[in-house]
ZAVOLO-598552 format. One line per field, with one value per residue: residue number from 1; residue in three letters; z, x, y of N, C-alpha, C, CB in turn. Coordinates in pm, whole numbers, padded with zeros to 5 digits. Glycine has a CB too. Layout:
<rs>
num = (NUM ...)
residuo = (Ala ...)
n.w = (Z ...)
n.u = (X ...)
n.v = (Y ...)
ca.w = (Z ...)
ca.u = (X ...)
ca.v = (Y ...)
c.w = (Z ...)
c.u = (X ...)
c.v = (Y ...)
cb.w = (Z ...)
cb.u = (X ...)
cb.v = (Y ...)
</rs>
This chain:
<rs>
num = (1 2 3 4 5 6 7 8 9 10 11 12 13 14 15 16 17 18 19 20 21 22 23 24 25 26 27 28 29 30 31 32 33 34 35 36 37 38 39 40 41 42 43 44 45 46 47 48 49 50 51 52 53 54 55 56 57 58 59 60 61 62 63 64 65 66 67 68 69 70 71 72 73 74 75 76 77 78 79 80 81 82 83 84 85 86 87 88 89 90 91 92 93 94 95 96 97 98 99 100 101 102 103 104 105 106 107 108 109 110 111 112 113 114 115 116 117 118 119 120 121 122 123 124 125 126 127 128 129 130 131 132 133 134 135 136 137 138 139 140 141 142 143 144 145 146 147 148 149 150 151 152 153 154 155 156 157 158 159 160 161 162 163 164 165 166 167 168 169 170 171 172 173 174 175 176 177 178 179 180 181 182 183 184 185 186 187 188 189 190 191 192 193 194 195 196 197 198 199 200 201 202 203 204 205 206 207 208 209 210 211 212)
residuo = (Met Thr Met Ile Leu Pro Gln Pro Ile Ala Asp Tyr Leu Asn Gln Leu Val Pro Glu Arg Pro Glu Gly Leu Ala Ala Met Glu Glu Arg Ala Ala Arg Asp Gly Phe Pro Ile Val Gly Pro Ala Ala Gly Gln Phe Ala Tyr Val Val Ala Arg Leu Met Gly Ala Arg Arg Ile Phe Glu Leu Gly Ser Gly Phe Gly Tyr Ser Thr Ala Trp Phe Ala Arg Ala Val Ile Ala Asn Gly Gly Gly Glu Val His His Val Val Trp Asp Glu Ala Leu Ser Ala Glu Ala Arg Asp Arg Leu Ala Gly Met Gly Leu Gly Glu Val Val Arg Phe His Val Gly Glu Ala Val Ala Ala Leu Gln Glu Ala Glu Gly Pro Phe Asp Leu Ile Phe Asn Asp Ile Asp Lys Gln Gly Tyr Pro Asp Ser Leu Pro Val Met Ala Ala Lys Leu Arg Pro Gly Gly Ala Ile Leu Ile Asp Asn Met Leu Trp Ser Gly Arg Ile Leu Asp Pro Ala Asp Arg Ser Pro Ala Thr Glu Gly Val Arg Glu Phe Thr Arg Arg Ile Gly Ser Asp Pro Gly Trp Glu Val Thr Leu Ile Pro Ile Arg Asp Gly Leu Ile Leu Ala Arg Lys Val)
n.w = (05025 04976 04754 04863 04748 04413 04151 03952 04112 04320 04200 04090 04315 04416 04197 04254 04458 04526 04364 04474 04672 04576 04736 04863 04646 04574 04780 04748 04513 04606 04784 04593 04436 04602 04735 04975 05241 05252 05341 05129 04863 04888 05139 05295 05204 05339 05602 05631 05590 05797 06011 05962 05991 06250 06360 06453 06656 06802 06744 06742 06616 06596 06483 06186 05973 05685 05702 05534 05599 05817 05686 05564 05810 05935 05744 05770 06036 06037 05854 06040 06217 06336 06560 06671 06558 06636 06544 06519 06501 06509 06393 06336 06090 05921 06061 06034 05767 05748 05890 05696 05476 05546 05651 05408 05283 05444 05654 05902 06126 06287 06348 06593 06660 06748 06843 06886 07071 06980 07141 07388 07373 07341 07593 07751 07646 07679 07711 07666 07348 07018 06803 06725 06522 06418 06322 06377 06448 06398 06575 06820 06836 07009 07273 07263 07277 07529 07597 07403 07467 07717 07656 07483 07417 07528 07283 07097 06830 06700 06416 06277 06100 05826 05889 05761 05673 05429 05380 05527 05769 05726 05685 05845 05903 05950 06190 06267 06485 06407 06254 06421 06622 06484 06467 06741 06821 06675 06789 07053 07043 06911 07101 07288 07493 07510 07297 06956 06654 06320 06013 05750 05408 05273 05073 05281 05462 05723 06054 06197 06498 06754 07071 07341)
n.u = (-04989 -04959 -05137 -05313 -05495 -05514 -05535 -05742 -05951 -05991 -06100 -06315 -06469 -06514 -06677 -06899 -07025 -07317 -07415 -07296 -07406 -07367 -07201 -07037 -06907 -06754 -06580 -06439 -06294 -06152 -05973 -05840 -05711 -05556 -05400 -05502 -05557 -05835 -06102 -06247 -06487 -06576 -06495 -06624 -06881 -06920 -06895 -07123 -07308 -07275 -07323 -07593 -07708 -07682 -07835 -07747 -07712 -07554 -07247 -06881 -06594 -06270 -06020 -06088 -06051 -06133 -06407 -06515 -06552 -06717 -06941 -07067 -07125 -07293 -07511 -07610 -07698 -07896 -08064 -08138 -08297 -08211 -07952 -07642 -07309 -06997 -06704 -06372 -06071 -05728 -05677 -05765 -05849 -05908 -06134 -06308 -06350 -06489 -06725 -06835 -06854 -07023 -07239 -07346 -07414 -07653 -07620 -07509 -07653 -07667 -07407 -07137 -06866 -06517 -06226 -05893 -05691 -05776 -05829 -05836 -06056 -06263 -06255 -06348 -06612 -06955 -07064 -07282 -07150 -07275 -07137 -06771 -06540 -06203 -05911 -05667 -05332 -05111 -04919 -05068 -05281 -05297 -05311 -05561 -05750 -05850 -05985 -06206 -06339 -06436 -06617 -06806 -07117 -07233 -07245 -07204 -06992 -06655 -06480 -06166 -05934 -05694 -05536 -05401 -05213 -05067 -04929 -04709 -04699 -04620 -04361 -04078 -03865 -03959 -03989 -04099 -04264 -04532 -04617 -04547 -04738 -04994 -04952 -04954 -05184 -05358 -05285 -05359 -05651 -05736 -05672 -05814 -06102 -06305 -06397 -06543 -06382 -06312 -06145 -06134 -06053 -06088 -05969 -05727 -05750 -05974 -06058 -06356 -06505 -06684 -06825 -06840)
n.v = (12009 11661 11444 11172 10985 10873 11122 11127 10935 11114 11333 11224 11159 11407 11503 11360 11482 11677 11982 12278 12556 12896 13049 12858 12737 12965 13006 12754 12837 13046 12917 12761 12936 13092 12877 12802 12582 12371 12150 12048 11937 11669 11573 11776 11714 11475 11547 11701 11506 11323 11502 11540 11294 11244 11425 11664 11928 12106 12202 12208 12366 12311 12503 12671 12806 13013 12960 12751 12470 12531 12634 12392 12250 12434 12452 12178 12196 12378 12243 12057 12161 12383 12538 12558 12652 12659 12862 12883 13062 13176 13427 13734 13859 13626 13544 13769 13746 13502 13547 13747 13583 13376 13506 13613 13395 13325 13203 13286 13333 13099 13067 13092 13301 13303 13415 13298 13059 12718 12510 12589 12768 12568 12431 12646 12671 12613 12289 12005 11880 11788 11727 11741 11912 11871 12043 12140 12259 11988 11898 11954 11784 11525 11621 11752 11553 11440 11683 11713 11479 11533 11756 11625 11479 11174 10922 11123 11257 11267 11460 11421 11589 11531 11279 11075 11238 11320 11084 11083 10969 10715 10709 10603 10762 11008 11212 11452 11701 11740 11510 11316 11387 11322 11046 10982 11058 10903 10643 10673 10726 10497 10298 10339 10225 10409 10487 10441 10383 10469 10510 10733 10711 10972 11259 11363 11202 11125 11077 10932 10913 10760 10868 10636)
ca.w = (05082 04879 04756 04906 04652 04271 04115 03895 04195 04408 04114 04076 04447 04411 04108 04304 04558 04471 04319 04606 04681 04507 04840 04890 04528 04563 04895 04673 04408 04670 04822 04478 04391 04690 04804 05120 05269 05284 05347 04997 04845 04921 05290 05333 05198 05425 05746 05616 05608 05947 06109 05921 06041 06394 06407 06533 06683 06876 06671 06754 06507 06633 06353 06108 05844 05649 05716 05436 05666 05893 05604 05570 05940 05961 05664 05833 06169 05987 05823 06162 06305 06422 06673 06662 06511 06672 06455 06605 06436 06569 06294 06321 05958 05879 06140 05969 05630 05763 05921 05580 05369 05611 05653 05276 05245 05499 05768 06018 06248 06360 06374 06708 06629 06850 06785 06996 07065 06968 07246 07504 07349 07365 07721 07803 07587 07768 07656 07575 07201 06957 06708 06720 06426 06468 06223 06450 06434 06438 06721 06927 06840 07119 07395 07248 07281 07651 07609 07318 07525 07823 07593 07385 07468 07507 07156 07006 06743 06643 06296 06280 05960 05808 05963 05662 05663 05297 05363 05612 05885 05689 05671 05976 05930 05981 06347 06299 06588 06343 06200 06574 06677 06416 06496 06877 06850 06626 06878 07176 07028 06883 07197 07419 07467 07518 07158 06842 06560 06200 05943 05614 05314 05174 05071 05335 05585 05829 06161 06263 06623 06831 07200 07390)
ca.u = (-05034 -04945 -05243 -05319 -05577 -05497 -05605 -05875 -06040 -06016 -06178 -06442 -06545 -06564 -06779 -07030 -07092 -07421 -07381 -07273 -07449 -07266 -07106 -06929 -06821 -06685 -06475 -06354 -06223 -06064 -05901 -05760 -05642 -05463 -05336 -05546 -05609 -05974 -06135 -06279 -06623 -06605 -06498 -06737 -07017 -06918 -06922 -07262 -07399 -07259 -07415 -07745 -07741 -07677 -07936 -07657 -07761 -07446 -07123 -06769 -06502 -06133 -05971 -06207 -06007 -06215 -06544 -06550 -06613 -06841 -07048 -07118 -07195 -07401 -07621 -07671 -07763 -08023 -08169 -08162 -08404 -08162 -07882 -07520 -07180 -06873 -06623 -06263 -05953 -05632 -05655 -05886 -05902 -05978 -06268 -06384 -06386 -06577 -06833 -06895 -06900 -07131 -07364 -07385 -07493 -07764 -07578 -07436 -07727 -07648 -07245 -07076 -06735 -06423 -06076 -05818 -05662 -05897 -05871 -05873 -06190 -06349 -06251 -06421 -06733 -07037 -07099 -07196 -07166 -07309 -07018 -06671 -06437 -06064 -05815 -05560 -05177 -05114 -04872 -05175 -05381 -05296 -05360 -05687 -05852 -05934 -06067 -06297 -06420 -06508 -06714 -06896 -07223 -07231 -07303 -07161 -06898 -06564 -06418 -06044 -05875 -05536 -05492 -05324 -05093 -05003 -04846 -04579 -04733 -04583 -04226 -04025 -03768 -04015 -04018 -04137 -04376 -04659 -04630 -04565 -04881 -05092 -04921 -04983 -05327 -05412 -05250 -05441 -05792 -05740 -05666 -05930 -06238 -06423 -06422 -06539 -06321 -06271 -06047 -06203 -05966 -06118 -05871 -05611 -05782 -06072 -06106 -06462 -06496 -06820 -06821 -06917)
ca.v = (11875 11557 11352 11039 10916 10914 11229 11061 10901 11227 11414 11151 11183 11566 11518 11303 11578 11761 12125 12354 12697 13001 13092 12754 12745 13077 12953 12664 12903 13115 12838 12704 13043 13140 12773 12783 12450 12357 12010 12023 11900 11531 11564 11858 11655 11351 11602 11732 11382 11267 11575 11537 11154 11258 11520 11745 12079 12170 12163 12281 12341 12349 12537 12680 12881 13134 12910 12657 12365 12575 12626 12259 12229 12525 12387 12067 12235 12444 12132 11964 12245 12487 12518 12653 12608 12746 12879 12931 13085 13282 13535 13841 13868 13520 13545 13864 13691 13397 13629 13795 13486 13296 13597 13629 13266 13308 13092 13356 13328 12981 13037 13181 13313 13298 13429 13264 12915 12667 12404 12686 12798 12455 12426 12754 12676 12529 12171 11905 11917 11666 11685 11832 11879 11903 12056 12236 12210 11836 11849 11965 11661 11441 11691 11782 11427 11458 11797 11669 11374 11601 11844 11580 11394 11036 10898 11216 11200 11365 11424 11460 11582 11500 11173 11025 11331 11310 10967 11087 10882 10581 10717 10596 10863 11134 11244 11581 11735 11727 11377 11240 11436 11244 10897 10951 11088 10774 10544 10696 10698 10359 10201 10380 10178 10481 10547 10358 10456 10423 10619 10737 10769 11087 11356 11343 11114 11166 10979 10952 10852 10780 10842 10544)
c.w = (04953 04882 04782 04787 04514 04222 04061 03993 04294 04312 04101 04200 04467 04333 04138 04392 04472 04445 04447 04575 04624 04618 04866 04765 04529 04676 04821 04583 04488 04707 04718 04436 04464 04778 04938 05130 05328 05292 05204 04979 04907 05078 05346 05327 05314 05560 05745 05649 05733 06025 06090 05992 06183 06438 06478 06535 06731 06805 06704 06669 06584 06509 06238 05973 05823 05643 05624 05517 05762 05818 05595 05704 05969 05856 05725 05978 06141 05962 05928 06251 06364 06516 06653 06632 06562 06591 06525 06519 06538 06525 06296 06172 05890 05946 06086 05832 05635 05799 05784 05489 05428 05603 05501 05211 05338 05618 05900 06136 06338 06397 06502 06678 06749 06793 06911 06968 07075 07078 07384 07492 07380 07510 07784 07761 07684 07679 07721 07420 07133 06854 06726 06596 06456 06345 06277 06395 06479 06533 06830 06951 06961 07238 07389 07285 07419 07664 07525 07391 07628 07774 07504 07468 07451 07364 07057 06919 06725 06512 06311 06144 05950 05864 05880 05637 05545 05294 05451 05723 05858 05666 05797 06010 05961 06124 06364 06402 06517 06313 06346 06626 06613 06470 06655 06892 06778 06730 07001 07153 06988 06979 07331 07403 07486 07378 07048 06709 06439 06112 05788 05516 05225 05183 05160 05474 05677 05929 06194 06389 06690 06979 07275 07504)
c.u = (-05030 -05071 -05217 -05379 -05520 -05582 -05746 -05990 -06092 -06129 -06324 -06536 -06599 -06675 -06924 -07096 -07191 -07359 -07399 -07344 -07334 -07159 -07010 -06846 -06727 -06553 -06392 -06273 -06137 -05957 -05794 -05668 -05512 -05375 -05384 -05607 -05755 -05989 -06186 -06420 -06666 -06602 -06609 -06861 -07025 -06964 -07064 -07343 -07382 -07334 -07572 -07787 -07765 -07789 -07865 -07709 -07655 -07311 -07013 -06658 -06355 -06036 -06063 -06177 -06109 -06376 -06589 -06615 -06717 -06951 -07134 -07184 -07291 -07535 -07690 -07742 -07888 -08112 -08197 -08273 -08331 -08061 -07752 -07380 -07081 -06750 -06495 -06147 -05864 -05641 -05782 -05938 -05960 -06126 -06354 -06427 -06486 -06700 -06908 -06936 -07029 -07259 -07417 -07463 -07621 -07755 -07534 -07523 -07691 -07484 -07211 -06926 -06635 -06287 -05978 -05764 -05770 -05938 -05911 -06017 -06300 -06357 -06329 -06589 -06818 -07084 -07232 -07244 -07196 -07188 -06912 -06571 -06305 -05952 -05717 -05426 -05157 -05045 -04946 -05259 -05381 -05350 -05513 -05786 -05909 -06026 -06205 -06391 -06500 -06626 -06820 -06993 -07189 -07301 -07277 -07045 -06776 -06521 -06277 -05964 -05734 -05479 -05433 -05191 -05002 -04894 -04730 -04573 -04640 -04416 -04149 -03922 -03811 -04060 -04049 -04244 -04498 -04686 -04633 -04696 -04981 -05083 -04984 -05129 -05409 -05414 -05359 -05580 -05820 -05752 -05748 -06052 -06349 -06462 -06444 -06491 -06308 -06206 -06103 -06110 -06013 -06004 -05734 -05632 -05856 -06096 -06237 -06488 -06627 -06762 -06897 -06986)
c.v = (11776 11483 11216 10953 10962 11006 11205 11023 11013 11309 11366 11179 11310 11583 11459 11413 11660 11913 12203 12485 12779 13038 12976 12750 12870 13059 12849 12737 12995 13048 12784 12824 13081 13010 12768 12656 12441 12212 11972 11961 11774 11511 11658 11794 11535 11430 11647 11611 11333 11355 11561 11384 11154 11346 11629 11888 12177 12114 12255 12251 12382 12370 12542 12774 13006 13082 12832 12533 12401 12586 12515 12241 12323 12487 12297 12098 12294 12344 12070 12030 12347 12435 12606 12584 12706 12747 12949 12938 13176 13415 13622 13861 13759 13518 13654 13819 13583 13461 13672 13699 13410 13379 13594 13488 13247 13213 13153 13346 13203 12963 13142 13174 13353 13323 13407 13125 12822 12561 12451 12718 12703 12430 12531 12743 12580 12418 12133 11942 11775 11617 11777 11795 11944 11928 12163 12186 12074 11808 11856 11844 11589 11500 11736 11672 11434 11577 11771 11573 11441 11680 11759 11487 11251 10995 10999 11158 11312 11347 11475 11463 11560 11368 11058 11097 11308 11184 10973 11010 10726 10588 10717 10691 10996 11135 11376 11593 11693 11588 11298 11265 11343 11078 10881 10981 10947 10641 10565 10657 10574 10264 10236 10325 10270 10556 10439 10434 10392 10558 10605 10791 10868 11193 11322 11264 11166 11079 11030 10864 10864 10771 10745 10582)
cb.w = (05154 04904 04645 05039 04670 04187 04027 03825 04256 04447 03981 04062 04561 04352 03992 04392 04638 04576 04195 04648 04832 04450 04972 04925 04403 04588 05039 04600 04301 04764 04874 04351 04392 04788 04801 05171 05365 05183 05462 04941 04710 04848 05353 05257 05039 05434 05790 05477 05512 06007 06100 05724 06012 06441 06499 06478 06792 07042 06521 06873 06360 06726 06321 06204 05704 05494 05726 05346 05729 05956 05496 05548 06048 05937 05554 05848 06253 05865 05729 06253 06423 06496 06697 06801 06358 06796 06347 06729 06295 06548 06145 06374 05883 05910 06299 05962 05559 05861 06005 05517 05328 05764 05708 05198 05262 05405 05718 05988 06215 06270 06213 06870 06524 06920 06712 07123 07163 06839 07267 07501 07225 07292 07759 07743 07431 07835 07673 07616 07136 06881 06555 06858 06292 06563 06086 06628 06518 06348 06764 06893 06734 07144 07418 07120 07254 07763 07557 07205 07583 07895 07504 07261 07401 07629 07168 07078 06602 06715 06172 06371 05889 05877 06043 05547 05787 05265 05224 05658 05887 05549 05598 05999 05828 05890 06444 06183 06633 06221 06085 06693 06637 06249 06484 06978 06774 06500 06922 07221 06944 06822 07223 07436 07546 07633 07115 06825 06601 06129 05959 05613 05241 05208 05118 05348 05654 05778 06292 06174 06703 06795 07246 07411)
cb.u = (-05195 -04824 -05304 -05403 -05735 -05507 -05531 -05838 -05990 -05864 -06114 -06412 -06464 -06460 -06730 -07007 -06979 -07549 -07479 -07107 -07486 -07349 -07180 -06989 -06909 -06789 -06553 -06429 -06317 -06112 -05977 -05859 -05730 -05548 -05194 -05643 -05515 -06071 -06245 -06178 -06649 -06500 -06354 -06745 -07047 -06755 -06822 -07293 -07373 -07108 -07382 -07770 -07630 -07543 -08042 -07513 -07873 -07456 -07144 -06733 -06545 -06075 -05875 -06327 -06011 -06160 -06630 -06420 -06520 -06829 -07008 -07008 -07109 -07341 -07581 -07563 -07679 -08008 -08134 -08020 -08479 -08272 -07856 -07506 -07175 -06827 -06688 -06237 -05983 -05500 -05626 -05835 -05813 -05896 -06247 -06311 -06264 -06532 -06781 -06817 -06776 -07096 -07326 -07251 -07395 -07850 -07450 -07404 -07875 -07709 -07134 -07112 -06730 -06430 -06045 -05898 -05575 -05904 -05760 -05788 -06198 -06302 -06127 -06349 -06725 -07160 -06990 -07231 -07022 -07449 -07055 -06603 -06481 -06016 -05879 -05562 -05076 -05077 -04767 -05267 -05353 -05171 -05270 -05702 -05777 -05849 -05985 -06232 -06337 -06417 -06634 -06820 -07354 -07302 -07439 -07122 -06973 -06454 -06490 -05987 -05900 -05454 -05599 -05401 -05011 -04929 -04803 -04549 -04922 -04672 -04196 -03977 -03687 -04128 -03900 -04176 -04386 -04666 -04497 -04459 -04919 -05063 -04735 -04895 -05375 -05325 -05090 -05437 -05854 -05644 -05523 -05968 -06263 -06408 -06299 -06677 -06208 -06400 -05857 -06332 -05914 -06264 -05939 -05543 -05675 -06192 -06012 -06558 -06388 -06949 -06840 -06852)
cb.v = (11884 11467 11356 11030 10948 10811 11295 10930 10795 11319 11419 10994 11161 11666 11466 11164 11679 11761 12184 12375 12742 13148 13136 12605 12748 13204 12877 12564 12976 13169 12757 12649 13148 13241 12786 12890 12386 12423 11981 11937 11893 11436 11607 11970 11595 11261 11728 11780 11270 11261 11724 11545 11054 11314 11453 11739 12081 12134 12161 12275 12439 12239 12451 12742 12775 13199 13001 12617 12292 12699 12644 12156 12228 12684 12329 11960 12334 12529 12032 11943 12164 12551 12364 12731 12596 12710 12950 12842 13153 13248 13477 13991 13908 13397 13567 13987 13639 13297 13752 13879 13375 13257 13761 13668 13133 13271 12999 13510 13328 12857 13078 13123 13408 13170 13591 13274 12881 12615 12307 12823 12828 12333 12426 12890 12632 12608 12068 11724 11995 11687 11684 11833 11916 11775 12093 12227 12297 11747 11910 12076 11560 11396 11817 11822 11272 11462 11927 11611 11257 11689 11950 11504 11424 10969 10884 11340 11158 11375 11480 11384 11702 11610 11130 11022 11319 11453 10950 11213 10859 10532 10827 10473 10874 11167 11216 11646 11898 11808 11333 11295 11601 11261 10860 11030 11257 10739 10558 10839 10780 10328 10178 10537 10070 10580 10638 10300 10496 10349 10577 10822 10676 11160 11482 11476 11073 11193 10970 10944 10910 10653 10940 10439)
</rs>
């Protein structure tokens, strides 16, 4: 991923994040060592604060990796008095790693694990949810929007990762399915009166949208 923010600014934002528990720090080290994409400390803290401000008790993640973002959401749900966070990945090994890591942090009791296609898992889940986080393959973003809208409570929020897409959205010659997916999702949600939308330029860009 190409950095959108100058590296000194990105480093500064990460340095402002309070010291993380040992388990979260270990996840950050694992991601750096193996080149595994995670949202990172600044975006994780942002997601945590959004969940806390909302008092979110039911959160669904579309695409959860080995549980880094899940840990931020689970910490918020526990601080909000308890609830559930749904972790979804295609890969059994990633799901098992997430189970181990989150259990080791004392967060496993609020996490529900699913292995399969994320949007289908959301369709099958019992709603409504307070907050939905989306980090699936970017070409799948547009078709995920009506599913998220159907499963989110009024006044609930969605967080969508990679909405600046390493600057590729600004290249008119880039017509790849992933880039077009990011563009089309941004167009659809931005023109839909059912959402109040802003784009936060943290890391690779996060859309935060409230369901009207």
